[in-house]
N, C-alpha and C positions, 0 to 999 in steps of 0.2 A: 877465577871467580865462579862462585857457584851459579847452579841455574834458579835459586830462589831470589839472590841479588838481581840478577839478569831480570827477571820478571818485574821485580820492584821498579827497576830503573825504566823500564819498557813504559809500566803504566803512569811514571811519573812523567815521562816526556809526553805520552798522550794527551794526559791533563793540562799540560802546560800550553799545548797548542791553540794558539788563538782564533784558528778558523772553528775548531771544534766549539770554542765559547760563542762565537758568532752565532751559529747554526743554534744552539740551545736556546740563547735568548730571543731568538727568529721565531722560533717554535712556539714558546712562551707566549710571546706577544699575539701571534698570529691566533693561537687558540683564543687567547684574553679576549681579543677584539671581536672575533667570531660570536663568544659567549656573549659579551655586551650587545651585541647587535642583535641576536636573537631576543635578549632580554628586553631591550628597549622597545623592539617589533611588537613583544606581546604586551608590554604596558601601554603602548600607544593603540594598539587592538582593543585592549580593556576600556581604556579610556572613552574613545570613539563609540562604542559599544554601549558601556554603561552611563556615560556622561558626567562623572563625577570624579573628582581629585580630594582624597583627604575628607569625603564626606559634604564635599562642597560643589553645589549642582553648576557645572559651567554654563548650560544655557541661561540660567538665572543670573551668573555673574555677568554674561554677554548683555542680557535683558538691561541689566541696572546700568551699564557701560553706557549704552546708547538709547534708553528709556527713563524719562523723568517725569516729575510729578510737582505742581506746585499747589497751594492752598489758596483757594479764593475765599479772602476773609468777608463775613457776614458784616453789612454796616450795622451799627447798633442803633437803635430806634432812637429817636428825638422825644425829649419832653418838654409839651408846650402849655402854655396857658389856656384859659377856656375859649379864647378867641382864636388860637392857633400861632398867637407869638411864640418864638423859640425860646426856651429856658437854659436847655441843654440839646447839644447836637455833635455829631462825630466829626472830626476835621485829621488833617495830617501836619504833625509837625515834624520838623527836620532837625539834624545835628550836621554839622559841617566838619569836614576833613580835609587834608592837603594830601596828595600824593606826590612823594618825592623820588620814587625809583625812575631812573632816566631809561628804564625799558617800556615806560607807558608812552606810547606812542601811535598816532593816527595814521591816516592816509598819508602817504608820500612822507613817512616819517616826521610827521608834524609833532612837536613836542607838547605834549599834554600834562606833564609834570611841572611841577612848581619848582622854578629853577630858582637857585639861589640868589641871583642879582636882582629877582623880583620879590624876594622877601619883605621889602620895606613896602612895598606897592600893596601887596596881599594884606599885610598888617595893618595897613591905612584903611583897606575897604572893610577889613572885620571892625575896626574901631569905631568907623562910621555907622555900622549896620547892627552891632551884636552889644552885648555887655562887655565885650573883650574890651581891655585897652590894648595900645598899638605894642607897648611892651610886653605884656601878657601874650599877644598874638605871636609876636617875634621870639620870645623864650620857647614857645612850644614848636615853632617851625625850627629853631636852631639845635634844639635838642634831637631833632630827626636826622641831624648830620653826625655820623659818629667819627671818633678821633683820628681814623685812617683815611678819612674823607670819603667812605662810604657812605652811604643813606639807607634809612630805614624805608620800607615801601610806601608808608604812610603814616601821620601822624595826625591825633584827634585833638581837640581844643578844651577837654575838661567840660565842667557843668555850665561855663557860661557860652559854650558852643552848642548847648543844647536849647530845646524847645523853641526854636526859630520858625516862625509862621511861614506861609507860603509867599505872603507879600515880601516880607524881609529876603527870603530866598531869590525870588524875583529882581529884587533890587542889587543883590550883591552879584548876580549873574550878568544884569545889565551892565556893571561897574568894570567886572571882568573884561567884557567885550569892548566897552569904551577905551579901557588902557591896554588893551591885547594882551593880556596875560592869562595864564592858565594855572590850574593846579588845584584849585577848591572846587569840593564837590559836596552833595547832600544824600543823607541817608533818610528816608522817611519812616515816621514811628505813628501808630494810631495815637489819636490823641483824642480829647473830649474839651469842647468851648463851653463856656458859661457867659454868656454874652453881659449878664446884668451884674454880676460880681456878686457881692452880699445880697442874695436874694433867696430868703426861705431856704437856707443853706443845709439846715439840719434836717427839712423836709425833702428838700431835693436830693440831698447827698453829693457824691463824687465819685470817681472812678479812679483805678491805679493798673499797672501792668499787672496781670494775671500771673506773670513769671518775670521777677526783676532781672533775670539773667538774659531773659528773651522777650524783645520786644513784638514778636511774630505771634507769642500767644494772644495778644489782644488784650483787651480792657476787661474790668471785673468792677461790679459796683462795691462800694466800699461803706455807704451808709446810707440811710434816708431811702427814696424811691430807687435810686440807683441798686442799693442791695437787697432791697425787698422783692422789686420786681427785675431782679437781673435775667432771670430766664425769658422773660417776656421781651426785654429790650435789646439782648445779646443776638438772639436770632441762631443759626446753624451755617457753621461754615463749609464750602463747597471744594471741588477737588478737580483738577484738570490732570491727564496723562498725556505725554507727547512723547515723540522722539528728540535725540539730542545729538550734537555734534561732539566730537573730541573734546571738546573745549566747554562743554556743559551746557552751551547756549541751545535754545528750542530751535528746530527746524522747522519753518514755516509749512503749515498745511499737514503737519503729520498729528494733529490731536487726535489721540485713539479713543479717549472717552472723557465725558466731561459730566460732574455734579454741581448743578448749580447751588449756589450761596442762596439761604433764605434769610433776607433781612430782619432784624428786629423789629418788633410793632412800636409804634408811637402811641405815647400817653399822653393825652390830653388833660391836664390837670383842671382842677376848680378854681385854680388862682386866678386873679386879673391883674395883669401886670401892671396896668396904671396906679391901683390901690395900693398892691404889694410894695411897688416902688416908694410910693408916698410914704406907706408906713416906716419902711427900712429909714427913710430921710427924717422921719419924726423921731424916731428911736435914739439915735446918735448923739444929739444934743442933750438930750433928758438923761441918757448913761454919763456923758461928761459933766452935767452939772450935779448930779446927786450920787454917783459912783456905787450904784447898788452891785450887790453880789451877782444877780442875776435879772433879766426881765424877760417876760413872755407876753406875747400879743397874738390874740386869735379874732377873726373877724368872719361871720357866718351869715348866710341866708337863711331867714327862719325858717321859712316855710319849705325847705328841701332839705337843709342840713349841709348844704355846698359851703366848703371853706373858701372865702374869696382872698383872703389874705392871713398870714401866721409868720410869726418869725421870734427871735429870742436872742437875748445878748448875755455872754459874749458870742460871737459868730464869727466866720470866717469866708474867706473868698475860695470857692470849690475848685477854681482854675489854676492859682497861684500857691494855693493852701496856706495862703497868709493867714495867720491867726490859730492854726492848728498845732499850738505848741501849751495849750493849758489842759489841763485833766478835765477841766469843767467843760471845755467846749466841745468835748467828743461826745457828750450826751444830749439827744433830743431830749428837751426839758418838758417839752408841751405832752410827751406819753410816757418817758422813763422815769422822771421824777415823783414822787409822792409828797404832798404836804398838807399841812392843816390849812383850810381855806379860811377860818373866821366868820366875820358877820355876812358875808356873801350867803352863806348856807342859811342864814335866818328865813330866806324867802322861802325855802322846801319846809321848813319849820310851821311857819304860819300857815302856807297851802294844805299841809297835812292836816294841821287844827281845822282849818276851814273844812275840809272832806271830812271830819269825824264829827262836825258839828260844835266844837269846842271854841269857836274864834267869832266873837260879836266886836266888830271894829269900834263901837261907842263905849264897849265896857271898861270900865278904869280898874286899874290894879294898883297897890301900894306898894311904894319901895321898902323892903324889911329894916329895918333900924340895924346898922351894921354888915348889910348886906345879905344876899340870899346865901342859906346854910345847906351845904351837901355833904352830910356826914363831916368828915374831917375837912372840908375846903369851905371858903367862903368865895362866893361870886359878887363881883360889882359892876357897875356900869361905868363907862367912860369917865361921867361925870359925878358918880356915888350919889345920884338921886338927888342933885342939886337942881335938876329942872322941875321936880316936883311930880305929882301924880299924872299917869300917862294914860292913854286909851291903848287897845291893842294896835288900830292904825298907827297910833303916832309911834309904837313901840318899833314897827319897822321903820319909820323914818328917821327916828331918833338912834336906831340900831340898839336896843336894848337887850342886855345879856338877861335881866330877872324878867321882862317879858316874854322872853322865848323859854325861860325856864318854866315859868307859870304855865305857859302853854303845853309843854312837852309834858310836864307832871298832869294836869288836867286830861291829857288823851289817856294816861297811863302811869303810875306811878312806877311801875318796874321798868318802864322804859320800851317794853318791848313792840307796842303798838308804832311808836315811832321809828324803831329799828326798821320794822317792815316797810316802812315808806322810805326808807334810806336805801332799801333794797329796790323798791320799785322805781325809785330814780336812779337805779343804776349803778350806785357807788358799792366798792366793795368786789367788783368784777371788771374785766378788760371788757372795753368796747369792741375789740375784735377789730382795731384799726388796720390791721395789716402791718404796720411800722414796727421793726425791730426793738425788741426790749421794752414792749410796753408794760406798765405796772398795773395791777387791778386795785391798786390803793389798798387801805384796811379799814374795815368797819370797827367801832368800838366792841369790846367785849361784853358779856350781858350782866357786868356790874353796872348797876342802876345809876351811880355816878359819873360814870364814865359816858352813858347813855345821855345822861341830861345834859353834859357839858357840850356833847355832839349839836345839841341843838343850836348853840351859839357858833358852831364852827371849831370846836376844839375838841381832842381826843378822837378825831376821825381823821382820816388821810385820803385824800382825791388826786386825781391829775386833772390836768387843764382839758383834755379830750371829755373827761366824764362830767365835768362841770358844764361843759358845753352842750353835752347830750342832754344833762338834765334840765337846762335854761330853756331847752325846745319845748319843753312841756309847759311851761309858763307863757312862753311866747307864742307857742303854736295851739292854744285853747287845749291844753290838757294831753296833745298829742306829741309824744318824744320820739325824735328823728335821731339815727346815727349820724354822727359825723363824716361827710363826705369829701375826698379830694382828689379823687378822679372823675372825669367828665365823660372820657370814653377812651377804648383803646383800638386803635385802628391799624389794620394789616394792609401795608401799602402794596403789596402783591396782589392780594385777590380784593382789595378795596371793602373788605367786610370790617363793620364796626361794632364794637360792644358797648353799649351805652349803659353808663349807670342812672340807676333809677332810686329816688327818695326811698329808703328803709326805714319802716317805723319799728320802733323797739318796744315790746310787750305790749300790755293792755292800755285804756285810757289811766293816766296815772290820776289826774283831777279831774273836775267838770270844767266845761269852759267859762262857766260863771266864777269858779274860783280862780282860774288863770287871770280872767280878766279883772277881778277885783284886786288881785295881788300887783297887778301891771299899774292899776290906777293908785295904789298906796306907795308904789316905788316913784311916781312922779312926786310925791310931797317931800322924797329925798331931797331934789334941788329945787322944788319949787314954794315949799312951806316955810315962810321968814323966822317962824317959830321952833318948828319941831325938825326942820330938814337939815342933816348933819353935813350936807354938801350943798347948801343953799346955793343956787347961782354959781355952782363950781362947773357943772358939766352941763353945757348948752348945745343945741342945735337950731340955728335960724330958721323960724317956720314952723318947728315941731315941739311936741311935748316928747321929753325924755324920761323914759321909766329907768331908773338908776338904783344901784344898790354899792355901797362902799364896803370895803372889808380891812380889819386890822387885826392879824391873827399873830399870837406870839408862836415862838419858834424854841422848839425843844432843843436842849445841848445836852451835854454829857451829865450834868447834874440838875435836870430838870429844865424849865422855860429858862431862857436867858432873861438877863434884866437891862440889857443896854437901852439907851434912849432910844435907838432905830432897830432894835433887835426884832423887825415885825417882818411879815410878808404883807404889804400894802397891795388891794385890790380894789376892784370896780367893773362891774357889769351893767352895760345899757342895752335898751332894747328900744328901737328907733323904728317907726312911730309908735308912741306909748299905746294907742289904742288898738293898732292892728300892726304889729312888728314885722317890719321887712328884714332887719339886721339884727344881729346880736353881737355885742363886742366886749371881749374880756380882757382885761389887762392886769399883770401882776409884777410887783417890783420886791425883791428879797432883800432885806438889810442894807437899805443905802447907808452913806457915811452922813447926809442930812436929808430932811424930807420935809416938804410942805403940803398942804392939802389940795394944792393946784399940778403937783407933780404929774399926777399921771392924766389929768384935764389937758396938759400940754401936747400929748400925743391924742386922745380921744377926741376934743373939740374940732382940730384942724381937718381930722381923718373922716369922722362923721359927716361934717360940711361937705367935703368931696363927695362922699359916697351918696348923701343924699342929692346934692345937685346933680350928680350924674345919673340918679333914678328919676329924677325930675326931666332931663334932659331926653332922657330914652322916653319917657312917657309921652312928653309932646311930640317927639319924632314919630312914635307910632299912633297917633290921632291923625285920622286920615280926613280932609277938609269936606266940606258938605258941597253934595253936587246941585 
């Protein structure tokens, strides 16, 4: 064997030696361990020194683990009537759920979960106290049990298991205690209650969750006062920081900081609950009988502009949302809808003519044969002149279109003087009510025909708020007042009160004498047996009533509608006529049937209640002689 082959055999035997392989592996493992040790030591030293891992702060993570915070919800301010009766206020509603997990145990391993043997009893309790039927409740409970016998941690009971009152929750908890069963629990949610139901609903508005997915976000106003004054009502949430245990529960006495919640302010409206409730009750049977497309009603104190009651139909219940399924219901007709007022506008035409020296109550005008010609249009009275010649005083009570056209043309054939009075009475611009969506109405253009037609309430668009504002000038001796619906705003934390004062609009529109004369002629509407268009229809026992009715055509796609009742019927009353304390304005649009007593079915009983109340208050304030 050659020396070369001997060397190869030696090397081969050397490599096949097991002891040599173990030594090599051991050396490699030892070296690797030493390297990893120093690497980990270096990394740990770095983490301790810097306090971050992958850019994440360890102290912050630790703080988050053992430090918690919770939002302290501000209480939403209440909405009240002028006397402090609650119209809307905060409450808590509850949703019920059942815990099925057998891990939910109390002290001494007491079973706090819903056991399958108790499902029937739990379902019966829910059946008695909620909208859930026994079968529905059992269905929810049984669906919480999987096919393999395991259970879900908890189950909820759908929409019928929500909006539960505190009283109902307490009844359920009492029954659970009596039956010695467990498993039903409650989660609180912010809620808003409206104890009066349908009650000036479009004016008051309603609230809903600010976040449909998270009830903790609180409530936000969606209509009316609730929306327009949401910032004032909602307040500001607070916050509490505290330490917590590994389970996330606050540790007693560990509050680190606290930012107190600032509750929302209370809004006192000018509404009178007793009068408002009476109005709501009176509206319903009239709507049922005449079936109008819509109706409105407003009652105001003449000397302050304060609105005591206002409502509309259709309406809705702000708490249950019942009725909010029609497009027309979403609008606050009193400020958002503009309409042609018809003959109730004639009061302003007559007042302007008086102011311009063109109105003599005893002057007679003749009815032109074939009607009054306005360029290519012909205007007639409701009786086509059958009553015979009228004085201008009688033109008001008989509601003569021709009489108003004669006065308007006497002021200025171009119509510009009359238009200036429309502007002085506040038409064509917003009343700045502060309510969402208010319309400014629409003045007639400079076309003399449209201006002339507006003298009897056509070719001009107004809102209910504008009409009420303008009527204050007649009721209040020429001084026009802005409609007011807020009495005061109260900060409960500080006791500060912001009281609303009567607000005069513009300059004196007409003289006190002109206003007084107009009211006197309005009495003829209900007391003159020959020329009173609403003779003995509108009455208030013990008082003279100044009234004016209106029947306005409604514009359709092809001009004015021609149906038998395609009109907006209306009436305005001022009581007592000589020195008005109250103004009432009612409208009814496109009823299926109509009689001249339709609006009186609301006006007469309502005003009797109002005046009886005023008399009662006056008697109570009289001090006995000493």
